[in-house]
C-alpha positions as CSV (number, residue, x, y, z in Angstrom):
1,M,-10.2,24.5,18.3
2,K,-12.5,22.2,20.1
3,I,-16.0,21.6,20.4
4,I,-18.2,19.7,22.9
5,L,-21.2,18.0,21.6
6,K,-24.6,18.1,23.3
7,E,-25.8,15.1,25.5
8,D,-28.8,14.8,23.4
9,A,-26.8,15.6,20.1
10,L,-28.9,13.1,17.7
11,I,-31.9,13.5,19.5
12,E,-32.0,17.2,18.3
13,H,-30.7,16.4,14.7
14,S,-33.8,14.0,14.5
15,R,-35.8,16.8,15.5
16,S,-34.6,19.0,12.9
17,V,-34.1,16.6,9.8
18,P,-37.5,15.9,8.2
19,E,-38.9,12.5,8.7
20,H,-38.7,11.6,5.4
21,M,-35.1,12.6,5.0
22,G,-31.9,11.2,6.5
23,Y,-32.9,7.3,6.5
24,G,-30.9,6.2,3.4
25,Q,-27.8,4.2,4.3
26,S,-25.4,7.3,4.4
27,G,-27.5,8.9,7.0
28,I,-27.1,5.6,8.7
29,N,-23.5,5.6,8.6
30,W,-23.6,9.3,10.0
31,R,-25.6,8.4,12.9
32,K,-23.7,5.6,13.5
33,S,-20.4,7.7,13.3
34,V,-21.7,10.5,15.6
35,R,-22.7,8.0,18.4
36,E,-19.2,6.3,18.2
37,M,-17.8,9.5,18.9
38,M,-20.2,10.4,21.6
39,D,-19.3,7.1,23.3
40,S,-15.3,7.9,23.4
41,S,-15.8,11.7,24.2
42,L,-18.1,14.7,24.1
43,V,-15.2,16.7,23.6
44,H,-13.8,16.6,19.7
45,E,-11.0,18.8,18.1
46,V,-11.9,20.5,15.1
47,D,-10.4,20.3,11.5
48,T,-9.7,23.7,10.9
49,Q,-8.4,23.6,7.5
50,Y,-12.0,24.8,6.7
51,L,-14.1,26.8,8.5
52,F,-17.8,27.2,8.4
53,E,-20.4,29.3,10.3
54,N,-22.8,27.0,11.1
55,S,-21.0,23.2,11.0
56,F,-17.9,22.0,12.0
57,N,-15.4,19.2,10.5
58,V,-14.4,17.0,13.3
59,K,-12.2,13.9,13.4
60,H,-13.8,10.6,14.3
61,P,-11.6,8.5,16.3
62,M,-11.0,6.3,13.0
63,G,-9.4,8.6,11.4
64,H,-11.9,10.1,8.7
65,I,-13.6,13.7,9.1
66,I,-17.3,14.0,10.0
67,G,-19.6,17.0,9.2
68,I,-21.1,18.4,12.6
69,P,-23.9,21.1,12.4
70,D,-24.0,23.6,15.1
71,Y,-27.3,23.1,16.7
72,M,-25.2,19.8,17.8
73,V,-22.7,21.8,19.9
74,S,-23.2,22.8,23.2
75,E,-19.9,24.8,23.2
76,V,-17.0,25.8,21.1
77,I,-13.4,26.3,22.7
78,D,-11.0,28.8,21.6
79,D,-12.7,29.5,18.5
80,I,-11.0,30.7,15.4
81,R,-14.1,31.5,13.2
82,E,-14.1,35.3,12.2
83,K,-17.5,36.8,13.4
84,K,-19.7,37.7,10.7
85,E,-22.0,40.9,11.0
86,N,-25.7,40.7,12.0
87,K,-27.3,40.7,8.9
88,K,-30.6,42.1,10.3
89,S,-28.8,45.0,11.2
90,K,-27.9,46.0,7.7
91,K,-30.4,48.4,6.0
92,M,-31.4,47.4,2.5
93,K,-31.5,49.6,-0.4
94,L,-34.3,49.7,-2.9
């Protein structure tokens, strides 16, 4: 399973994160790591040990795992996640 990052992934991230959040050292390190990944390639292998509905664990070229939200991804190749039922289609009983 692989993902292709959007060319403007970090811009998308900046738009989705409130201005007052994400400027701590861990946020800066995360953005730097994502930039390094994007500089090497837009296609990345997903660590499939733990799969999530709306994010992907991707191995950084230096060996550590980085969580990538789905809004930063343009395409998922060979998606092996189980498809979830559309929650809106379920009727609620009161």
